[in-house]
N, C-alpha and C positions, 0 to 999 in steps of 0.2 A: 571441294567435296567430291570424292571419287564417283565416277559414273558407272564403273563396273565394266566398261567396254574392253578392258584388258583381259576379262574372263570369258570373252565370246568363244563359243565352241569352234573347234578347228574346221568342222565340216559345214559350217554355216555358209550359205550362198555367198560367193565372193563379193558380188555387187552389194549385197545387204551388209556384209561385214565391213566393207570399206565405208559405206554410207554411215553406219553407226559410229565408226571411229571418227569420221569427219564431224559428226553431230555431237561428239562427246563434249565439246566446249559448251554447247547449249545445255546439255544435261548436267554439266558441272555446276551450272548456276542454280540447279534445282535442289530441293530437298532430296536426300539420299534415297528415301523411300519412294518418292515419285520417280526418280531415275531408274530405280530397280523395277518398278511396275512397268514403265515404258519399255525397258529392255526385255522384260519377260514377255510382254505382248508382241514385241517385234520378233522375238525368236519363235513365238507361236504362230503368228500370222504373216510375218515378213517373207518367208519363202514363197508362199502363195502369191503375195503381193508382187514380188519381183518377177515371178513367172508371168503374171498377167500383164505387167507393164512391158515386159520384154516382147510379149505377143503383139502389143499395140505399137510399141515404139522402138523395138530392138534393132530395126534396120536403119534407123536414123543415126547420123553422125554424132548427135548430141546425147545419145544414150551411152553410158548410164548416168551422165551428169544430170539429165532431166529427171531421172528416177530419184536420184539423191535429193534434188530440189523438192520433189513431191513429198518425200519422207521428212525432209526438214520442215516443210509447211505443217505436217501433222504434229511434229515434235513441238513446234512453237505454239500451236493451238492447245495441245495437251498441257503445256506448262501454264497457259493462261486460264485453264479450266477452273471454275470456282470449287472450293472445298466441298460444298454441299453436293455438287454434281459428281465429284470424284467418289464421294461416299455412295451415291446412287449407282455409279459404275460398279463399285465393288459388290453391292447387293445384287445387281442384275447379272454380274458374272457368276454369282453363286446360284441364282435362279433365272437362267437365261430365257425361259419360256413363259415369262410373266404375261405376255400378250395372249396366251392360249387359255387363260383362266376363264371359268364360267361366269365370273363376276364382271367381265369386260363388257361394257355397254357404250356404244359410240353415238355421238351427236355431231352434226355438221351444220354450219350456218355462215352467212355473210355478216361480218361485224357491223357494218353500217345498217343493214336491213334489220338485223335482230336487236341490236342494242345501241346503235349510233356510233360508239367509240370503243376502244379497248377498255377504257375505264368503265363504260357501260356494261361490257361483257363481265368484268370483275364483279359488278354489282348484281349480275344475274346468277352468280354461283349458287345461291340458295335454290333457285329454280332448277338448275342442273342437278343439284343433289336430290331435290324432290322427285325429279324424273328418274334418277338412279344412274346418271352418267358417270363413267370412269375414264372417258376418252372424249376429247373435244377437238374437232377439226375446224379451224377458222379458215374460211376461204381466203384467197390472196389478199394480203394486207400491205404489200410493199408499194413504194412509189411507182406510179405508172404515168404514161404520157397524158396530156390533156386530150379530151375527145375520146374516141373509141379505144378501148384497152383490153378487149377480149375478156371482160369480166375480171380484170386484174392479172391475167396471165401474160401480159406484156410488161415485163419488169424493167423499170428504169434504174433501180438501185436495190440491191439485196441488203443494204445496210441502212436504209431509210424507210420508215413507215409512211404510208399515205397520210399526209398532214391532216386530212379530214378525220382520220381514225385515231390519231394520237402520235406518240413519239416512241423511240426505242426503249426509253425508260419505262413507259407504260407496259410494253410487252414483257420486259424483265419482271416488273411487279406482278403482272398477271401470271406469268409462269410460276413464280414463287407461291402465289396465292392458290393456284390450282394444285400444285404439288402438295401443299399443306392439307388439302382435303381429298387427296387420292385421285385427282383427275389428271390424266395424261394429256399433254398439249400436242396438237398435230398441226403442222403447216405444210403448204405446198412448196416444193422446191422445183422451180421451173428451170430446167437445165438443158433443154434442147435449143432454147433461143433466148435472146434478150429483146427488149424494146429497141426501136431504132434511135431512141434518144438516150440509151445507156451510155455511160462514159466511154466504154470501149468502142461502141458504134460511132459515137461522135468523133473520136480520134481517127477511126477508120475513114470516116467521111472527110476528115481534114487531110487525108493523104498519108497517114502514118502506116508504113508497110507492115510493121509488127502487129498493129491492131487489125489491119486488113486481113492478116493471116489468121485472125480469130474467127473469121466468118468465111462464107463462100461467096466471093465477089468476082464477077466475070466481065471482061472487056466487051464482049459481044454475045450473040445468041447461040454460038456454035455449041458450047458445052451445055448450056441449059436445054437446048433442043435435043441433044443426045441423051441427057438424063431423063427428060420428060417422056421419052418413048416407052419407059417402063414404070413411070410413077402414076399413082392414082391421085385424083383431085380430092382434097379434103373439104374445102369450102368453095365449091364452084360458083355459088351465088356472089361471093365477094370478089374473088379473082380466079380466073381459070389458070391451070398450071401451078407451078411451085416457085416461080421467080417473079421479081418485081423490078422494073426499071426505075432508077433514081437519077433524075436529070441533073441534080446538083453535083454528082460525081461522074455522070455519064457512064454508069455501069449497071449491070444486072446483079441482084442480090438474091440468094436463096431464102425464100419466105414460105415455108411449107403451109403454115396456117393462115396468117394474115399479112398484109403488105407491110405492116409496121412491126413485125416480129422477125428478126434476123436469126437464122439458124447458125448455131455455133459449130466450129470446125474442130472436132475432137481428134483429127489427125495431127493436130498441133499439141504436143504435151503441155505447153504452157496454158492452153485452155483448160485442160484437165486440172492442172495445179491451181489455177485461179478459181475454178469452180469448187475445188476441194476446200479452199480457204473460205469461200462463202458458206459452204455446207457446215464446216466446223464452227464458224462464228455463230450460226444458228443453234448448233448443238450446245455451245457454251452459254447461251441464254437460258437453256433449260427445255428445249424442244425435245419431246420424247419420240416422235415419229415424223419423218419427212415423207410426204407423198411425192414420189418421183413422177413428175408430169411427162406424159407423152414418151414413155420409155422406148417404144418401138422405133422411133425416128432418129435416134441420136448418132447413127453412123451412116455415112453415104458411100455408095459404091456404084459406079457406072454399070449399066446393064441389069440392075436389080430394081426391086420396088423400093429400096432404101427403107425397108421396114423389117424389124425382127432379125437383123443380120447378126451373125455370131459376135462381131466386135461390140455390138450394143450390150450384149450380156457380159463381155469381158470388162467393159467400162464399169458397169454396175458392180461386178464382183470386186474389182480393184477398189472402188469407193467403199464397198462394204468392209474389205480387209483393213483399210485405213481407219474407218470408224471403229472397228474392233480394237485398234491400237490406241486411238486418241480419245474416243468418247463412246465406250461400249454400251452405255445406257440407251443410246439412240438406235432405232431400227428403221428400216425402209418399207414403204408400201408402194407397190407398183400400180400404175394407172395404164392399163393396156386394154383398150377396147377393140380386140382383134379376134381372130379365130380362137375357139376355146383351147386348142392345143398350144397356141402361141401364148395365150394368157398364162397358162400353167407353167410355161417354160421360164417365166421370170422369177420363179422360186429357186431356180438353178437345177441343173440336171447332171446325172452321172456323178463324177467326183465332186462336182460343185453343188450338189443338191443341198439346199438349205443355206447356201453361202451367197445368195444374191439378194432378193427381197424377202424379208421374213413374213410379210403379210401382203395380200393382194386383193383388190376388188374381185368380186365374183359376178361379173356381168351376165354370165350364162344363167345362174339361178334367177336373177332379176328378170331377165328376158323370158324365161320359161314360166315364171309365175304369172306374168301378164298374158302370155300366150295361152296358158291354161284357163285363166279367167275369161278370155275372149271366146275360146272354143268350147268351154265347159268339158274339155277332155284333158286327161293327165298322162296319156301314154307317152307323149314326147318328153314331158317333164320327168317322168319316171325313168325312161330309158337314158336320158342325158345324165341324170344324177347317178344312176347305177354305174355308168361308165366313166364319169369325169369328176365326181365330187371328192372321193376319198383318196385319189391317186396323186397326192402331193407329199413332199418330204415331211417327216414326222415332226420336225421342229418349226413348221410353217403353219399358217392359218389363213383361211378365207375371211374377207370382209363382206358380209352379206347385207344386201340393201334392197329396197323396193324402188327407190329412185335416188337421183343425185341432182346436182346443180345442172347437169347436162341433159341432153336428149336421151330418148330410148331408141336404140338401133337394134334391129332384130338379128342379133349376132349368134343365133344358134348354128350348129354345124350342119351343113347340107347333108353330110353322110348320115347323121343321126336322123334327120327328117326322112331321108330315103329308106332307112331301116324300118321306119314306121309307115311306109308307103305315102309319104307326104312330099309334094314338090316344093322345094325350098323357095324358089322365086315366087311362085304363085301364092304360097302361104304368107310370104312377107307382104304381098300386095293386099291380101285379105286383112292382115293385121293392121296395115296402114289405114284401110277403109274403116275398120272397126273402131280404132282409137281416134279417128277424126269424125266419128259420128255418121259416116256415110253408109255403113252396113245396117240393114234392117235388124232391129232388135238390139242395137248397140246402146249401152248405158253410158258411154264415155263422152266427155267433152275434151278433146285434145286438138293439137294443131300441128301442121306439117313443119318440118325444119329441114332446110337444105335439100329441097326436091331437085333431083337431077333428071331433066327430061330425056337425056340420052340413055341413061341406064335405068330410069324409073326408081332409082334408089331414093329413099326418104327416111327421115327419122321423126320421132314424135315428141312433142312438148306438152306439158301439163302437170299439175300437181297430182299427187297420189289420190287425193280425195276426188278431184274432178274426173280423173281417168277411171276411178272405181265406181262412178255413178252418183256421187253425192251432190254435185252441182246440178245435174239434171233433175234429180229427185227433189231438191229444195225448190228449184224453179217451178216444178210441177206441183209443189205442195202435196207430195205423195208420201205419207208416213210409212207405208209398206216399202216403197222404194228406198226411202232413207234408211230404214232398218237393214235392208239387203246391202246397201252401199257400205254401211258401217261394218257389217259382217265380212264383206270382202276385204276391207282395209285390215281388220284384225286377223283374218285368215292368213293373208300373205305376210303380215308383220310377224305373226306368231311362228310362221315357218322360219323366217330369218332369225328369230330368237332361239330356235331350238335345233336347227339342222347341224350345228357345230360351226366353229368359226366365231367371228365377232360381228354382232348386229350393229348396223349404222343407221341412225334415224336422221333424216333431213328435217331439221327442227321446223315445226309448223305442222308436220304430218300428225303429231301426237294430239292435236286439237282439230284436225280436219280442215286445214287451210285450203281454200278454193283458189282457182285460177285468178290472177290479178291482171287486169287489162290496162292499168295506168301506164305500163311500159310503152304503149302506143303513142303516148303524149310526148315522149322524149325522143328527139331525132337520133340520139346516140344508141338507142335500144330498139326503136320501132321496127327495124328490119330483122330483128333476131327474136324469134318466137320463144326461145328458151326463157326469156324474161317473164313470160306468163306464169312460170312456176318459181321464179325467184322473187317471191312476194315479200314485202316488208312485214315484220311481225305486227300483229294487231293485238295490243296488250289488253284491250277491252274484251276481245274474243278469248284470249288466253285466260282472263279472269273468270270466264263462264265455265271453265273446267271444274269449278267448285259449286256450280249451280246444278243440283240434281235434276236429271232428266233432259238436260240440254244435249245437243249433239256433241259439243265440246267435252262435256263431262263423261258421256258414254264412251267416246273414243279415248280420252285421257285415262279413264279408269281401266279400260281394256289394255292400254299400253302398260300402265304401271303394274297391273296384275301379271301380265306376261313377263315383264322385266323381273318382278319379284320371284316368279317361279324359276326363271333362268338362274338367278343368283342362288337359289336353294338347291339346284340340281347339277352336280358336277358333270353329269352325262351330256349336258347341253354345251359344254366347253369344246375347245378345239382339239383336245387330245383324246377324245372319245371315239368309239367305233360307230360307224353309220351303216345300217343295212336298209337300203331302199327296196321296198317290196312291191311286186306286181301282184295284185289281188284278183285280177280278172275284171274288176269294176273300173272302167276307164274314166270314171268321174271322181274318183278319190285318189288321194296321194298319201302314201303310207311309208313311214320309216321308223326303224327301231334305233334308239340311242342307248349306248352301253358304255359305262365306265365303272369297272369293279362291280360292286353290288348295286349300283344305281342303274336301273333300266327304266326307260320311258318309251312307250309306243305312241307315236304321233300319227293321227289320222285326220286328213282334211278333205272336206266335201267342196268341190269346185262348181257346184250347180245351185240353182234356186229351188231345187226339189230335194226332198229327203232321199238319202242313199243308204243302202245296206251293204255290209261287208261280211261275208261268211267267216266265222271264227276259224274254220279249218284252213283258210288262206292267210292267216296271220301268224307271225312268229311268236306265239304264246307258249310259255313253258308247260302248260297243262290246264285242263278245264277245272281243276280244283282250286285255282287261284282267283281271287276276286280282283276286279279292276276298278280303280278309282280315277275319275277324271279330275286331274289337278286343277283345271281351269274353273270348273263349276263346283267341285267338291262332291259330285254325285257318284254313287256306286253304280257301275255299269254291269248289267247282266251279260255274261259271255257264253250262254248255253249253246246257241246256234249261230247267231249273227249279231252284229253291232249296228245300230241305226244312228245316223247323223241327220240333224236338221239342216236346212239350207245354209250353205257356206260355213258350216260348223267346223271348228278345229278342236280336237280332243288331244290332251296329253294324258295318256293312260299309264298310271303307275301300277306296278304289280307288287304290293307289299307282301312280306312273308306272313303266312297265317300262324 
């Protein structure tokens, strides 16, 4: 069956043209329509791909052969792709911005903690539908070492499920079941490192030079010492520096995060090719989104911080181009908890805008929401969002959240703080005291994570409900404080639902799950305070969502009301315009969402006192328009000012008269 390579354009990149001619035998074994699709995508994305690969590996003697091997890996994965997923590829090529839709609602959970197994997750699909999810992120599910495994981020095999969770067949069945009800499946792709018992690491430890070249392994401390002059410590409590000595091989290994996680060497194109194969094998199961873990760290260069280097972006762009060729239904989500400017850069910039990660966590919004709750002031939140929220490529989207499986680090930009006459260092110390309950008037019960006595850097652990005051209020049996805590939870959740982008719920927050202290009983988790908010699901507590008047019911009803409103209003999607407004009242946060004729003005009060906002400071089209609060259904008078009750959030619609 003809592959069509004889019809390749004369001006096609010579490397790419030769590669496709060499791959023609593979394509000749395919359906002629599949071969044509692959060639079309190669001609569309291949020139970019080869430019990127040449930037990474062009100076090596084995280029372009290594580049051809990479494209061959993509071709083989494409031909193995199931028919149902090739159909999904076609649909998403026609509607490539599906992830920007206002009906996108995300949830995230650990399989074992939430439902026991992958089969258990499948059985919870009705609950996901009740909540309104269209996107489900399962925390790491692959086989890991015995003992500490960084919550699953030390991957021993990308092709094997953790036996306690099930088998690969269970994952395939789950992907099909979720797709059938319109829920997109999201998994982590840990591509900066592998576990030290991964097959490649074991072969490296056995002395295989080819596999040793997959990692950064040093005979002595000379190179590690040189690198560490400019590296920051990520987990100083666990091991200082970024290197670990392995007595069995008498060598030092680069281990940025934990001693049992070996950093991969992407200077070796075979590492790139191998990881592409792992990535596409997950795509062919039916994974819709891969969360690219620790993206800032994947390229190393002496004399730098080895974070956010240009080559890291080049690697992701090359992976993205290959996915567009082999499995375009798949998109990338970046995980970069760094300076806000660096976070935004993983969408791609300049000619590469929108060609890197299609979606990205928005840690800045998360941090600023908690900062505003602590200070009862919104001027830093307003300023940061005015300058940083809407400045992303038009085909990309934020993932907005109030917490994750990880800690909260105060990653606001110091220059934003300075613009508001706030000292960044001192403000972080205040926030640390507030959210660990040490500041007078604090409502929070949170815990320090990775305190560094040298820099005084610290992050915060705790569930959303406990940080928002619910745990303290329940302990004190204070109904008024309970009401305020619920209002805080719904306020910041409602903002993530409506700001634009995709909201992501850490499952358990929808029923007010409190801190769980049983992690202290497990020696593998006792030294990691993040497990205080990685609580197992309490299905008796979940059942109380249907008991009127319970805390669980009040929070769950609030969540589902907000989710329902989001799904009704296109202006809450990612492709709408966001106008963040400074009203002069530093206790309220205001933004206008607009998409076509759909306009919603959102106003949130970040204090326990009533607040008033002058109408003439709001972007209203005129005083002859009546305002309806979509959340309560009440008509709001807009003669001179709008009054908000404590921690109230309003979605003000302006229907035509």
